[in-house]
DRENDO-1510 file (C-alpha; in Angstrom, 1 decimal, always signed):
<recs>
REC; n; res; u; v; w
REC; 1; MET; +14.9; +27.8; +14.4 .
REC; 2; ASP; +14.0; +31.0; +12.6 .
REC; 3; GLY; +11.3; +29.3; +10.5 .
REC; 4; PHE; +9.6; +28.0; +13.6 .
REC; 5; GLN; +9.6; +31.3; +15.4 .
REC; 6; LEU; +8.2; +33.1; +12.4 .
REC; 7; ASN; +5.4; +30.5; +12.1 .
REC; 8; GLN; +4.2; +31.4; +15.6 .
REC; 9; THR; +2.7; +34.6; +14.2 .
REC; 10; ARG; +1.8; +33.4; +10.7 .
REC; 11; PRO; -1.9; +32.9; +10.1 .
REC; 12; THR; -3.0; +29.3; +9.7 .
REC; 13; THR; -3.6; +28.3; +6.1 .
REC; 14; ILE; -6.9; +26.6; +5.6 .
REC; 15; THR; -7.4; +24.8; +2.3 .
REC; 16; ASN; -8.5; +21.3; +1.5 .
REC; 17; SER; -4.9; +20.4; +0.4 .
REC; 18; LEU; -3.1; +21.7; +3.6 .
REC; 19; ARG; -3.9; +19.6; +6.6 .
REC; 20; ILE; -2.6; +17.6; +9.5 .
REC; 21; VAL; -5.9; +18.3; +9.9 .
REC; 22; ASN; -6.2; +21.9; +8.7 .
REC; 23; GLY; -2.5; +22.6; +9.0 .
REC; 24; ASP; +0.4; +23.6; +6.8 .
REC; 25; ILE; +2.7; +21.6; +4.6 .
REC; 26; VAL; +6.3; +21.8; +5.8 .
REC; 27; PRO; +8.7; +22.3; +2.8 .
REC; 28; ALA; +11.3; +19.5; +2.2 .
REC; 29; ASP; +14.2; +21.9; +2.9 .
REC; 30; ASN; +12.9; +23.1; +6.3 .
REC; 31; SER; +14.9; +21.9; +9.3 .
REC; 32; ASP; +12.7; +23.2; +12.1 .
REC; 33; PHE; +11.4; +19.8; +13.1 .
REC; 34; PHE; +14.8; +18.1; +13.6 .
REC; 35; PHE; +13.5; +16.2; +16.7 .
REC; 36; LEU; +10.6; +14.5; +15.0 .
REC; 37; VAL; +10.6; +10.7; +14.2 .
REC; 38; THR; +8.0; +8.3; +12.8 .
REC; 39; LEU; +7.3; +4.8; +14.0 .
REC; 40; VAL; +7.0; +2.3; +11.1 .
REC; 41; ARG; +6.0; -1.3; +11.0 .
REC; 42; LEU; +7.6; -3.8; +8.7 .
REC; 43; GLU; +4.7; -5.8; +7.1 .
REC; 44; GLU; +4.9; -9.4; +5.9 .
REC; 45; ASP; +5.1; -8.3; +2.3 .
REC; 46; GLY; +8.2; -6.2; +3.1 .
REC; 47; SER; +6.4; -2.8; +3.0 .
REC; 48; LEU; +6.6; -0.3; +5.7 .
REC; 49; THR; +3.5; +1.3; +7.4 .
REC; 50; VAL; +3.7; +4.6; +9.4 .
REC; 51; PHE; +1.5; +4.3; +12.4 .
REC; 52; CYS; +2.7; +6.8; +15.1 .
REC; 53; GLY; +5.1; +9.8; +15.7 .
REC; 54; GLY; +7.6; +10.5; +18.4 .
REC; 55; ALA; +10.4; +12.9; +19.4 .
REC; 56; ILE; +14.2; +12.5; +20.0 .
REC; 57; LEU; +15.3; +13.1; +23.6 .
REC; 58; ARG; +18.7; +11.7; +23.3 .
REC; 59; PRO; +20.6; +10.0; +20.4 .
REC; 60; ASP; +19.4; +6.6; +21.6 .
REC; 61; VAL; +16.0; +7.6; +23.2 .
REC; 62; VAL; +12.7; +8.6; +21.7 .
REC; 63; ILE; +9.5; +9.6; +23.5 .
REC; 64; THR; +6.1; +8.6; +22.2 .
REC; 65; ALA; +2.7; +7.2; +23.4 .
REC; 66; TYR; +2.5; +3.8; +25.1 .
REC; 67; HIS; -0.5; +2.8; +23.1 .
REC; 68; CYS; +1.5; +2.9; +19.9 .
REC; 69; PHE; +3.2; -0.3; +21.0 .
REC; 70; GLU; +0.2; -2.3; +22.2 .
REC; 71; GLY; +0.1; -5.6; +20.2 .
REC; 72; GLU; +3.3; -4.7; +18.3 .
REC; 73; ASP; +6.3; -7.0; +17.7 .
REC; 74; LEU; +9.3; -4.8; +18.6 .
REC; 75; SER; +11.5; -6.7; +16.2 .
REC; 76; LYS; +9.3; -5.4; +13.3 .
REC; 77; VAL; +9.0; -1.8; +14.5 .
REC; 78; PHE; +11.6; +0.8; +13.4 .
REC; 79; ILE; +12.3; +4.5; +14.0 .
REC; 80; ARG; +12.6; +6.8; +11.0 .
REC; 81; PRO; +14.3; +10.2; +11.7 .
REC; 82; ASN; +12.8; +13.2; +9.9 .
REC; 83; TYR; +15.4; +13.3; +7.1 .
REC; 84; ASP; +13.3; +15.4; +4.6 .
REC; 85; ASN; +9.8; +16.1; +6.0 .
REC; 86; THR; +8.4; +13.2; +4.0 .
REC; 87; ILE; +7.7; +9.5; +4.5 .
REC; 88; ASN; +8.9; +8.6; +1.0 .
REC; 89; ASP; +10.6; +5.2; +0.5 .
REC; 90; ILE; +14.2; +5.0; +1.7 .
REC; 91; PRO; +16.5; +2.0; +2.3 .
REC; 92; LEU; +15.7; +0.0; +5.5 .
REC; 93; GLU; +19.3; +0.7; +6.6 .
REC; 94; LEU; +18.3; +4.3; +7.3 .
REC; 95; TYR; +15.8; +3.2; +9.9 .
REC; 96; TYR; +16.8; +2.4; +13.5 .
REC; 97; GLY; +15.8; -0.7; +15.5 .
REC; 98; ILE; +14.5; -0.8; +19.1 .
REC; 99; SER; +16.1; -2.5; +22.0 .
REC; 100; ARG; +13.4; -1.9; +24.6 .
REC; 101; VAL; +10.4; +0.2; +25.6 .
REC; 102; SER; +10.0; +1.6; +29.2 .
REC; 103; TYR; +6.6; +2.7; +30.5 .
REC; 104; ARG; +4.9; +3.5; +33.7 .
REC; 105; GLU; +2.4; +1.4; +35.7 .
REC; 106; GLU; -1.2; +1.8; +34.7 .
REC; 107; ALA; +0.0; +2.4; +31.2 .
REC; 108; ASP; -3.6; +2.9; +30.0 .
REC; 109; ILE; -3.7; +6.1; +32.0 .
REC; 110; ASN; +0.0; +6.9; +31.8 .
REC; 111; ASP; +0.0; +6.8; +28.0 .
REC; 112; ILE; +3.7; +7.7; +27.5 .
REC; 113; CYS; +6.8; +5.7; +27.0 .
REC; 114; LEU; +10.5; +5.9; +26.2 .
REC; 115; VAL; +11.9; +3.9; +23.3 .
REC; 116; PHE; +15.5; +2.9; +23.6 .
REC; 117; LEU; +17.2; +2.4; +20.2 .
REC; 118; ASP; +19.7; -0.4; +19.5 .
REC; 119; THR; +22.0; +2.1; +17.7 .
REC; 120; LEU; +22.8; +5.8; +18.3 .
REC; 121; LEU; +21.1; +8.2; +15.9 .
REC; 122; GLU; +23.5; +9.9; +13.6 .
REC; 123; LEU; +22.8; +13.6; +14.5 .
REC; 124; SER; +23.0; +16.4; +12.1 .
REC; 125; GLU; +21.5; +19.9; +11.5 .
REC; 126; ARG; +18.3; +18.0; +10.5 .
REC; 127; ILE; +18.3; +15.4; +13.2 .
REC; 128; GLY; +18.7; +16.2; +16.9 .
REC; 129; SER; +17.1; +16.2; +20.4 .
REC; 130; ILE; +14.5; +18.4; +21.9 .
REC; 131; SER; +14.5; +19.8; +25.5 .
REC; 132; LEU; +12.1; +18.8; +28.3 .
REC; 133; PRO; +9.9; +21.5; +29.8 .
REC; 134; SER; +10.5; +23.0; +33.2 .
REC; 135; GLU; +7.2; +24.9; +33.7 .
REC; 136; GLU; +3.5; +24.5; +33.1 .
REC; 137; ILE; +1.9; +25.9; +29.9 .
REC; 138; GLU; -0.9; +28.3; +30.6 .
REC; 139; ASP; -4.4; +28.2; +29.2 .
REC; 140; GLY; -4.5; +29.9; +25.8 .
REC; 141; THR; -0.9; +29.1; +25.0 .
REC; 142; SER; -0.1; +28.3; +21.4 .
REC; 143; VAL; +1.4; +24.9; +20.9 .
REC; 144; TYR; +2.4; +23.2; +17.7 .
REC; 145; ILE; +1.6; +19.7; +16.5 .
REC; 146; MET; +3.1; +17.9; +13.5 .
REC; 147; GLY; +2.9; +14.6; +11.8 .
REC; 148; PHE; +2.1; +12.4; +8.8 .
REC; 149; GLY; -1.3; +11.2; +10.1 .
REC; 150; GLN; -4.7; +11.1; +8.3 .
REC; 151; LEU; -5.7; +14.3; +6.4 .
REC; 152; TRP; -9.2; +13.9; +7.7 .
REC; 153; PHE; -11.1; +11.4; +9.8 .
REC; 154; ASN; -10.8; +8.0; +8.1 .
REC; 155; GLY; -8.9; +9.7; +5.2 .
REC; 156; PRO; -5.5; +9.0; +3.7 .
REC; 157; ILE; -2.2; +9.7; +5.5 .
REC; 158; SER; +0.0; +12.5; +4.4 .
REC; 159; MET; +3.2; +11.8; +2.5 .
REC; 160; GLN; +4.5; +15.2; +3.5 .
REC; 161; LEU; +4.9; +16.6; +7.0 .
REC; 162; ARG; +2.1; +18.9; +8.2 .
REC; 163; VAL; +2.2; +21.3; +11.1 .
REC; 164; ALA; -0.7; +23.1; +12.9 .
REC; 165; ARG; -1.1; +25.6; +15.7 .
REC; 166; LEU; -3.3; +24.5; +18.6 .
REC; 167; ILE; -4.5; +26.3; +21.7 .
REC; 168; LYS; -4.2; +24.8; +25.2 .
REC; 169; GLN; -7.7; +24.7; +26.7 .
REC; 170; ARG; -8.9; +25.0; +30.3 .
REC; 171; ASP; -9.0; +21.7; +32.2 .
REC; 172; PHE; -12.6; +22.1; +33.3 .
REC; 173; LEU; -13.7; +22.2; +29.7 .
REC; 174; CYS; -11.8; +19.0; +29.0 .
REC; 175; SER; -13.3; +17.4; +32.1 .
REC; 176; GLN; -16.8; +18.4; +31.0 .
REC; 177; PHE; -16.3; +16.7; +27.6 .
REC; 178; TRP; -14.2; +13.7; +28.5 .
REC; 179; TYR; -15.5; +13.1; +32.0 .
REC; 180; THR; -13.4; +10.3; +33.7 .
REC; 181; LEU; -11.2; +9.8; +30.7 .
REC; 182; PHE; -9.4; +13.1; +31.3 .
REC; 183; HIS; -6.9; +13.5; +34.1 .
REC; 184; ALA; -5.8; +17.1; +34.6 .
REC; 185; ASP; -2.7; +16.1; +36.7 .
REC; 186; ARG; -1.1; +14.3; +33.7 .
REC; 187; GLN; -3.0; +15.5; +30.6 .
REC; 188; PHE; -4.1; +18.6; +28.8 .
REC; 189; CYS; -6.3; +19.2; +25.9 .
REC; 190; THR; -6.1; +21.3; +22.8 .
REC; 191; SER; -8.2; +22.5; +19.9 .
REC; 192; GLY; -7.5; +24.7; +16.8 .
REC; 193; LEU; -9.1; +28.0; +16.1 .
REC; 194; MET; -10.3; +26.8; +12.7 .
REC; 195; GLY; -10.5; +23.0; +13.1 .
REC; 196; GLU; -6.8; +22.2; +13.3 .
REC; 197; ASP; -6.1; +18.9; +15.0 .
REC; 198; SER; -4.1; +15.7; +15.1 .
REC; 199; CYS; -5.6; +12.6; +13.6 .
REC; 200; LYS; -5.0; +8.8; +13.3 .
REC; 201; GLY; -1.3; +8.2; +12.7 .
REC; 202; ASP; -0.3; +11.3; +14.7 .
REC; 203; SER; -0.5; +9.4; +18.0 .
REC; 204; GLY; +2.7; +9.7; +20.1 .
REC; 205; GLY; +3.8; +12.8; +18.2 .
REC; 206; PRO; +5.1; +15.8; +20.0 .
REC; 207; LEU; +3.4; +19.0; +20.9 .
REC; 208; VAL; +6.0; +21.8; +21.2 .
REC; 209; ALA; +6.1; +25.3; +22.5 .
REC; 210; MET; +8.6; +28.0; +23.3 .
REC; 211; GLU; +9.8; +28.2; +26.9 .
REC; 212; GLY; +11.7; +31.5; +27.1 .
REC; 213; ASN; +14.0; +31.3; +24.1 .
REC; 214; LYS; +14.1; +27.5; +24.1 .
REC; 215; LEU; +11.9; +25.0; +22.2 .
REC; 216; VAL; +10.5; +22.3; +24.4 .
REC; 217; ILE; +8.2; +19.3; +24.1 .
REC; 218; VAL; +5.2; +20.0; +26.3 .
REC; 219; GLY; +2.9; +17.1; +25.2 .
REC; 220; VAL; +2.5; +13.7; +23.5 .
REC; 221; VAL; -0.6; +13.1; +21.4 .
REC; 222; ALA; -2.8; +10.6; +23.3 .
REC; 223; PHE; -6.4; +10.4; +22.0 .
REC; 224; GLY; -9.4; +12.2; +20.5 .
REC; 225; LEU; -12.8; +11.4; +19.1 .
REC; 226; GLU; -13.2; +12.5; +15.5 .
REC; 227; CYS; -10.4; +14.6; +14.0 .
REC; 228; SER; -11.0; +18.4; +14.2 .
REC; 229; SER; -14.4; +17.9; +15.9 .
REC; 230; TYR; -13.6; +17.9; +19.6 .
REC; 231; PHE; -10.9; +18.5; +22.2 .
REC; 232; GLY; -7.8; +16.4; +21.6 .
REC; 233; VAL; -6.2; +14.9; +24.7 .
REC; 234; ASN; -2.4; +15.0; +25.2 .
REC; 235; MET; -0.1; +13.6; +27.8 .
REC; 236; LYS; +1.5; +16.4; +29.8 .
REC; 237; VAL; +5.3; +15.8; +29.6 .
REC; 238; LEU; +6.0; +18.0; +32.6 .
REC; 239; ALA; +4.2; +15.5; +34.8 .
REC; 240; TYR; +6.6; +12.8; +33.8 .
REC; 241; VAL; +9.9; +14.8; +33.8 .
REC; 242; ASP; +11.2; +13.2; +37.0 .
REC; 243; TRP; +10.5; +9.7; +35.7 .
REC; 244; ILE; +12.0; +10.5; +32.3 .
REC; 245; GLN; +15.2; +11.9; +33.8 .
REC; 246; ILE; +15.7; +8.9; +36.1 .
REC; 247; LEU; +15.5; +6.6; +33.0 .
REC; 248; LEU; +17.8; +8.9; +31.0 .
REC; 249; TYR; +20.5; +9.1; +33.6 .
REC; 250; MET; +20.4; +5.8; +35.4 .
</recs>
């Protein structure tokens, strides 16, 4: 995890070619984001479309956003581990199928779910699970978002993994902007110092931070307005830890 820890103090690179929105390209040989997965849809013409992100909690369990599955046929949705920090074409045999999706009541508010795979992930140095948090993140904390979503609002998706540093904002600022759509007991919002943000296609992706000397998943991308323009809203994983652990160990 040396690269990730070094990146905590590295200035954010801002150029038109480096975005998640306004983030950094992750080199193909970097293994810091071993926990990341993408959700892909098998189209009628046989092509695969990336539409959301997620994170590995266990070799057979991925955490993501519930809204990623609204209207989706589970038999046509597959999980792609982060083999090489790209979404280049690979054989369908390297994707994993889904057996079921578990979510909370009032899923429109509790926009988080666990995806149970039909086959155990083959773990390696590049593919593994991330830990759950045990404490709140404070206002002003740096968190990291990564994904293959649009490079700008209504723009193309990225073929290479991008990562950006965001700042956890105060709840009252989120409430003032989002009004009744923001729920401080289960959500937190973020923004970048220089326009960094998640965008369409990054939904369900993890926000991660250091808790002591351990990397944990603190959030799941939920919604925003226009990429890099306003506060982004994320589901607070800590608020769901008890529910998650019950499902993991039942």
